[in-house]
C-alpha positions, 0 to 999 in steps of 0.5 A: 500499499505504500503507492496508495494515495494519503488520501484512499488510506484508511488513516486513524478511522475505525477500520472496521467501519470503514471495512463495513463501508467499502461492503456497502458501497460493493452493494450498491454497486452491485445493485445500482452501477458506479454513476446510479448509486448516492452516497445516501445509497451508501450510508443505508445500505451501512446503516449510519447516517449520511454525515457519518459516512462523509467521516470515514469517505470523501465522497462517492469517487472516494469510496468506489477507488478505496474499494477497488483499492482493496480488492485489488490489494488482497488478489495481489497479496494473493499473487505475492504469495503464489511467487514466494511460495514453496512449489517448482516454478510452474505451480509459482506462475499458476498461483499468480495467473490464478490470482489474477484471474480469481480478481476478475472471474469474481468480480465479473461473477457478481454483478454486471456493475461489479466489473467496472471495477476491473475498468482500466481505461476508467478514470476512476481506477484505471491507475489501480488496475494498471499497477495491479497488473503492473506488479502481476507482470514484475512478478512472473518477469521475476519467477520467469527470471529465476528459473530461465526461459527458452527462446525468449526473455522474463518480460515476453514470458510474462507478457505471454502468460498475461495474454493467455489469462486476459484471453482465459477471461471471455471462458465460461471455464475459465476456472478449470481451463487455468492450470492446464493452461498455464503448465503448457505455457510455462512448460514451453517457456521455461529451460529445461531443467 
């Protein structure tokens, strides 16, 4: 969270209440989408007054940015844990890719509106999505650099893996296809050991 602007950090406020507010923000997002959600909607979902809500978030955009950051940070922590886990390079790469795909499947599965948090071109979330993808790419580059690659460099190997996951994101059976796809790709990208 080192790159999070100070205005987006929880700060000295009660983290439990902020968590409830973000949960309420997510309920409103799923129901109405970003544009149609109001501060009154969020306050109502949490069961607090609108003025109390302003003690925790500056405005609706702040609430949605914090929510997007929370989801992306959770997925990034999973990706980091997978990259640092014991196991073969193939297993570690699969874990990193699984964290990225898991975020997408979760947000696309809850509501047509929740996928808005994944829009890397959106005014509110573009930088958060871009940072997340950059961090995932850096983890993959590190894994491929450590393991050694054949035919392409670690950067290209990471880009190939990300492209495959982006392609899987549109598939109905993406979760089932991830492991065999990741295994096939890493088998071709990693040097014979």
